[in-house]
C-alpha positions as MATLAB code, in Angstrom:
seq = 'XXXXXXXXXXXXXXXXXXXXXXXXXXXXXXXXXXXXXXXXXXXXXXXXXXXXXXXXXXXXXXXXXXXXXXXXXXXXXXXXXXXXXXXXXXXXXXXXXXXXXXXXXXXXXXXXXXXXXXXXXXXXXXXXXXXXXXXXXXXXXXXXXXXXXXXXXXXXXXXXXXXXXXXXXXXXXXXXXXXXXXXXXXXXXXXXXXXXXXXXXXXXXXXXXXXXXXXXXXXXXXXXXXXXXXXXXXXXXXXXXXXXXXXXXXXXXXXXXXXXXXXXXXXXXXXXXXXXXXXXXXXXXXXXXXXXXXXXXXXXXXXXXXXXXXXXXXXXXXXXXXXXXXXXXXXXXXXXXXXXXXXXXXXXXXXXXXXXXXXXXXXXXXXXXXXXXXXXXXXXXXXXXXXXXXXXXXXXXXXXXXXXXXXXXXXXXXXXXX';
ca = [
      81.323  131.511   93.783;
      84.593  129.647   94.152;
      86.467  130.460   97.229;
      89.465  129.349   99.238;
      89.539  129.347  103.039;
      92.581  129.481  105.151;
      92.185  127.281  108.237;
      95.793  126.962  109.544;
      98.830  129.235  109.485;
     101.180  128.916  106.596;
     103.688  127.033  108.688;
     101.100  124.233  108.984;
      99.421  124.224  105.474;
      96.660  125.695  103.327;
      93.461  123.930  103.027;
      91.378  124.662   99.877;
      87.664  124.193   99.395;
      86.609  124.441   95.823;
      82.877  124.358   94.962;
      83.037  124.717   91.213;
      84.983  123.286   88.424;
      87.690  125.850   88.515;
      89.189  128.473   90.751;
      88.400  132.071   89.949;
      91.708  133.091   91.734;
      94.048  130.117   91.984;
      97.005  132.269   92.933;
      95.215  133.110   96.209;
      95.643  129.560   97.518;
      98.750  127.428   97.188;
      97.738  123.968   98.626;
     100.877  121.883   99.254;
      99.471  119.085  101.504;
      95.760  118.550  101.209;
      92.829  119.332   98.997;
      89.122  118.881   99.335;
      87.291  119.506   96.130;
      83.591  119.577   95.487;
      82.683  119.456   91.796;
      79.216  120.680   90.570;
      77.120  117.484   90.192;
      78.969  115.123   92.632;
      81.108  115.216   95.710;
      84.674  114.244   95.505;
      87.286  114.750   98.191;
      90.705  114.852   96.575;
      93.548  114.211   98.984;
      96.765  113.741   97.018;
      98.214  112.233   93.767;
     101.188  109.921   93.440;
     103.011  108.456   90.502;
     102.494  104.656   90.904;
     104.179  102.806   88.089;
     103.639   99.440   89.735;
     100.211   99.721   87.985;
     101.761  100.570   84.659;
     104.086  103.035   83.004;
     102.875  106.606   83.617;
     100.044  105.623   86.006;
      99.035  108.290   88.574;
      97.047  107.314   91.643;
      94.806  109.959   93.232;
      93.736  109.074   96.806;
      90.123  110.385   97.370;
      86.985  109.985   99.218;
      83.873  109.540   97.202;
      80.212  109.341   97.931;
      79.622  105.657   97.367;
      77.157  105.892   94.516;
      80.100  107.546   92.929;
      80.842  110.026   90.252;
      80.873  108.815   86.680;
      82.695  109.676   83.427;
      85.501  111.541   85.099;
      88.553  112.859   83.252;
      92.069  113.288   84.301;
      93.724  116.519   83.256;
      97.528  116.874   83.272;
      99.674  119.923   82.700;
     102.313  118.685   80.181;
     105.347  120.414   78.770;
     105.001  124.194   78.490;
     101.611  124.041   80.298;
      99.884  122.210   77.535;
      96.799  120.308   78.986;
      96.362  116.580   78.269;
      93.250  114.724   79.210;
      92.617  110.963   79.701;
      89.582  108.994   81.088;
      89.766  108.320   84.802;
      89.297  104.837   86.287;
      87.694  104.781   89.818;
      88.216  102.055   92.233;
      86.523  102.160   95.637;
      88.220  100.453   98.525;
      86.378   97.330   99.762;
      86.278   98.479  103.352;
      83.626  101.182  104.065;
      82.078   99.906  107.313;
      78.629  100.914  105.921;
      79.316  104.721  105.764;
      78.054  106.634  102.706;
      81.592  107.956  101.916;
      84.406  105.657  101.104;
      88.180  105.849  100.387;
      88.852  105.398   96.718;
      91.646  105.517   94.200;
      91.354  107.288   90.767;
      93.851  106.127   88.186;
      95.089  108.396   85.515;
      97.193  107.377   82.607;
      99.604  109.960   81.146;
     101.710  109.838   77.937;
     105.450  109.407   78.336;
     105.806  112.495   76.238;
     103.701  114.630   78.652;
     106.161  114.682   81.613;
     103.441  116.057   83.807;
     104.068  117.275   87.289;
     100.419  118.191   88.232;
      97.047  116.486   87.741;
      93.419  117.166   88.412;
      89.965  115.751   87.849;
      86.990  117.147   85.885;
      83.618  115.959   84.547;
      83.439  115.332   80.774;
      82.610  118.442   78.992;
      84.034  120.755   81.782;
      87.377  122.441   81.842;
      89.595  122.673   84.896;
      91.797  125.634   85.372;
      95.367  124.454   84.865;
      96.608  126.385   87.871;
      94.359  124.561   90.300;
      95.900  121.141   89.627;
      97.601  119.315   92.421;
     101.326  118.225   92.339;
     102.108  114.600   91.491;
     104.310  113.091   94.297;
     106.730  110.222   94.258;
     108.196  111.299   90.831;
     111.571  110.083   92.142;
     111.269  106.400   93.142;
     113.912  104.136   94.857;
     114.220  100.915   96.701;
     117.117  101.811   98.982;
     118.885  104.776  100.469;
     115.787  105.848  102.476;
     115.700  108.921  104.646;
     114.808  106.738  107.626;
     114.383  103.141  108.720;
     111.023  103.257  110.532;
     108.090  105.700  110.466;
     104.936  105.615  112.505;
     101.705  106.620  110.817;
      98.982  107.880  113.238;
      95.736  108.280  111.387;
      93.753  110.930  113.329;
      93.718  113.130  116.361;
      90.205  114.606  116.979;
      87.806  115.832  119.649;
      90.224  118.439  120.932;
      92.609  115.674  121.912;
      94.183  116.304  125.246;
      95.836  113.100  126.404;
      99.101  115.083  126.715;
     101.085  112.835  128.970;
     100.495  109.558  127.224;
     101.374  111.362  123.889;
     104.701  112.604  125.261;
     105.492  109.134  126.780;
     104.589  107.319  123.568;
     106.789  109.762  121.448;
     109.736  109.175  123.756;
     109.294  105.438  123.831;
     109.321  105.413  120.043;
     112.539  107.336  119.978;
     114.163  104.688  122.211;
     112.759  101.937  119.922;
     114.412  103.482  116.889;
     111.509  105.326  115.180;
     112.961  108.048  112.877;
     109.643  109.941  112.346;
     106.005  109.998  113.484;
     103.412  111.289  110.955;
     100.059  112.539  112.496;
      96.900  113.717  110.777;
      95.392  116.327  113.092;
      91.777  117.317  113.068;
      91.346  118.836  116.509;
      93.697  118.875  119.524;
      93.911  121.000  122.695;
      96.008  124.077  123.219;
      98.456  122.264  125.387;
      98.803  119.354  122.963;
      99.454  121.930  120.156;
     102.422  122.937  122.184;
     103.598  119.392  122.434;
     103.156  118.928  118.649;
     105.332  122.051  117.969;
     107.970  120.623  120.428;
     108.333  117.413  118.449;
     108.131  119.150  115.083;
     111.112  121.260  116.107;
     112.968  118.153  117.108;
     112.249  116.854  113.591;
     110.591  113.795  115.092;
     107.159  114.699  114.077;
     105.242  115.697  110.927;
     101.797  117.114  111.508;
      99.440  117.086  108.612;
      96.345  119.210  109.213;
      93.195  117.135  108.476;
      90.106  119.450  108.858;
      87.690  116.968  107.561;
      84.873  118.088  109.926;
      84.694  121.399  108.006;
      83.394  119.542  104.925;
      81.810  116.212  106.102;
      80.176  114.952  109.207;
      82.908  112.431  110.217;
      81.934  109.526  112.605;
      83.597  109.131  115.920;
      83.153  105.445  115.581;
      83.825  102.575  113.250;
      80.327  101.303  112.498;
      77.733  103.324  110.630;
      74.703  101.557  112.142;
      75.944  102.368  115.674;
      77.781  105.700  115.307;
      76.234  107.411  112.126;
      78.148  110.071  110.198;
      79.409  110.399  106.705;
      82.699  108.517  106.885;
      84.442  106.073  109.211;
      86.499  107.548  112.036;
      87.338  110.909  110.674;
      88.505  109.430  107.435;
      90.985  107.042  109.051;
      91.248  104.740  106.025;
      92.024  107.654  103.786;
      94.763  109.097  106.026;
      96.326  105.635  106.506;
      96.479  105.126  102.710;
      97.806  108.577  102.177;
     100.539  108.017  104.812;
     101.708  104.898  102.964;
     102.106  106.720   99.590;
     103.476  109.887  101.227;
     106.336  107.807  102.880;
     106.686  105.106  100.206;
     110.112  106.192   99.203;
     111.105  107.875  102.392;
     111.048  105.007  104.898;
     111.983  101.336  104.731;
     109.084  100.247  106.958;
     105.910  101.884  108.245;
     104.000  101.212  111.509;
     100.217  101.809  111.097;
      98.696  102.256  114.569;
      96.894  104.640  116.935;
      98.413  107.227  119.264;
      97.576  105.141  122.305;
      99.270  102.000  121.013;
     103.029  101.115  121.155;
     104.324   98.382  118.983;
     106.997   96.949  121.274;
     109.674   94.291  120.601;
     110.052   91.650  123.278;
     113.175   89.878  122.097;
     115.175   92.807  120.597;
     116.395   96.075  122.038;
     114.774   98.020  119.343;
     112.335   97.757  116.394;
     115.179   98.183  113.848;
     116.881   94.943  114.995;
     113.569   93.158  115.086;
     112.648   94.117  111.545;
     116.124   93.244  110.214;
     115.630   89.673  111.651;
     112.075   89.390  110.444;
     113.003   90.549  106.939;
     115.822   87.914  106.729;
     113.556   85.141  107.936;
     110.615   86.295  105.842;
     112.165   87.698  102.675;
     108.967   87.632  100.586;
     106.720   89.192  103.333;
     105.618   92.801  103.031;
     102.908   92.842  105.725;
     103.713   92.025  109.393;
     100.614   91.696  111.717;
     101.176   92.553  115.369;
      98.693   91.509  118.028;
      96.863   94.169  120.141;
      96.788   93.683  123.874;
      94.828   95.776  126.274;
      96.338   97.344  129.453;
      93.345   98.782  131.399;
      93.958  102.365  132.253;
      91.852  102.067  135.411;
      94.139   99.326  136.973;
      97.206  100.834  138.621;
     100.639   99.585  139.794;
     100.664   99.267  143.514;
     104.222  100.480  144.002;
     103.564  104.054  142.832;
     107.150  103.959  141.330;
     106.262  106.191  138.393;
     103.621  108.311  140.066;
     105.816  111.330  139.675;
     104.729  114.789  140.842;
     105.836  116.563  137.527;
     103.833  114.162  135.434;
     100.822  114.730  137.653;
     100.771  118.273  136.433;
     100.275  117.258  132.847;
      96.746  116.006  131.729;
      96.577  112.525  130.389;
      97.163  108.865  131.146;
     100.540  107.771  132.794;
     101.153  104.620  130.823;
     103.992  103.592  133.254;
     101.399  103.062  135.952;
      99.494  100.517  133.922;
     101.296   97.246  133.781;
      98.504   94.782  133.960;
      97.494   93.028  130.670;
      94.213   91.475  129.901;
      94.576   87.653  129.161;
      93.511   86.266  125.851;
      89.880   85.417  125.449;
      88.758   81.947  124.483;
      87.580   81.638  120.831;
      88.492   85.256  120.109;
      91.468   86.227  117.937;
      93.218   89.277  119.015;
      92.998   92.193  116.581;
      96.182   93.382  114.832;
      97.853   96.567  113.653;
     100.313   96.473  110.855;
     104.030   97.064  109.913;
     104.479   97.223  106.148;
     107.035   97.553  103.415;
     105.139  100.540  101.709;
     106.514   99.792   98.247;
     104.819   96.377   98.301;
     101.380   97.647   99.545;
      98.599   98.996   97.395;
      95.628   99.551   99.673;
      95.226   99.149  103.385;
      92.500   98.967  105.956;
      92.975   99.393  109.776;
      93.683   95.891  110.856;
      94.821   94.271  107.586;
      96.109   95.126  104.125;
      93.571   94.952  101.311;
      95.965   94.746   98.377;
      99.673   93.807   98.495;
     102.504   92.504   96.254;
     103.971   90.044   98.764;
     103.130   87.697  101.672;
     101.671   88.385  105.120;
     103.101   87.129  108.373;
     101.513   87.225  111.851;
     104.349   88.044  114.210;
     104.500   85.737  117.205;
     103.228   87.208  120.472;
     106.576   86.568  122.257;
     108.447   88.588  119.579;
     106.313   91.665  119.403;
     103.037   92.874  120.708;
     101.124   96.143  121.014;
     100.924   97.740  124.453;
      97.545   99.477  124.320;
      96.636  101.387  127.427;
      92.995  102.088  127.145;
      89.372  101.361  128.495;
      89.323   97.653  129.496;
      87.571   95.096  127.295;
      87.215   92.591  130.144;
      86.260   94.946  132.893;
      84.776   92.033  134.973;
      88.179   90.623  135.627;
      89.905   91.287  139.044;
      93.402   92.752  139.222;
      94.699   89.284  140.239;
      93.341   87.813  136.984;
      95.333   90.230  134.857;
      98.926   89.528  133.760;
     101.788   91.714  134.999;
     103.890   93.006  132.073;
     106.483   95.566  132.844;
     107.974   95.789  129.406;
     107.910   99.563  129.278;
     109.662   99.818  132.602;
     112.798   98.483  130.831;
     113.254  101.868  129.225;
     112.831  103.981  132.374;
     116.428  105.205  132.591;
     116.233  106.944  129.322;
     112.432  107.467  129.268;
     111.997  109.327  132.529;
     114.459  112.238  131.913;
     113.141  112.639  128.398;
     109.587  112.755  129.462;
     110.561  115.240  132.200;
     112.172  117.493  129.635;
     109.121  117.591  127.423;
     106.811  118.160  130.373;
     108.875  121.021  131.707;
     108.883  122.696  128.292;
     105.060  122.415  127.940;
     104.432  123.636  131.435;
     106.705  126.514  130.987;
     104.832  127.519  127.830;
     101.531  127.839  129.685;
     100.119  131.348  129.804;
];
């Protein structure tokens, strides 16, 4: 029996789980953000659909997760003018990065007629009939190359494991405000009660968009990146799927997107903010659409000796105090530092975590002295003494603005405790 299960309040979203080819009562569920659909004879996790005419006039790209052996002979079904259905063969393209997991991010391409003027699309097996009311909306129907809602947006792929690193989350959000970020988009699987309050705080400020991502209700997502080591159905709670969705979701909303994790801050070292840095990089690299930024580790177990930012208010909030960790690990011989990415989303087709898989422009590795990632985490070179690490106080440059902003958010969260 088909059914629809409500997992979050309406203010967050509806999450629909369909186990047959059609909904018995589609009006009971109005999914606006996220679908997971299981069709009878194969598993197919539909995330969202976007008009993508870079691939051809009338092309719709559906971002999905497929079992790697894959479905075959799928059809796209559109609702055309006056609700008339229109079907075309679907073309499935699995992304090249899967890290050995049985499920993989994939794109399904659907071609529609210019006469159709469809606003919704779905998938079905040949010979089946999908209920027209269960189709998903096609996004990005209005496309543009200027006049964006914001200059810079950060895409955070996943929060999971009852995420409770509250202080670092607040500090990171406030640093990004100072650096000129207009919006942070987060896919949330599982976070603590206190962090939920923080999420609401920044949503109310219009700084944060939270997209519920309850993938663990339908798959066994891995907590790691390598199948042989970590097991599970899909890489890192579907990280590649959410990153790709974030690109298309914000393709015509933001000039640039930063694709990184919540414990990473992409920091400019020669400019006062990221907007000015990207203006200059764009002028010097006009044909570049992918900017690779080096990741550098600041061990969370090595502390600043001065205690300057060991503040009593901040000690009441769970999580890492990034202002206390100013010691950077040196580069390792014969090892290239991994990167995260800043992209022009209109020139990107598919992305992985550390690089872009398909693009319509050039790629540029941003020099270390212009921009780098401040990544406070478990050390990679734990054998090094404190004296062998490099002191880097970049984040301290923002303290006059940062401290009162973090204090305000901490007070709000602490006042909300039961």
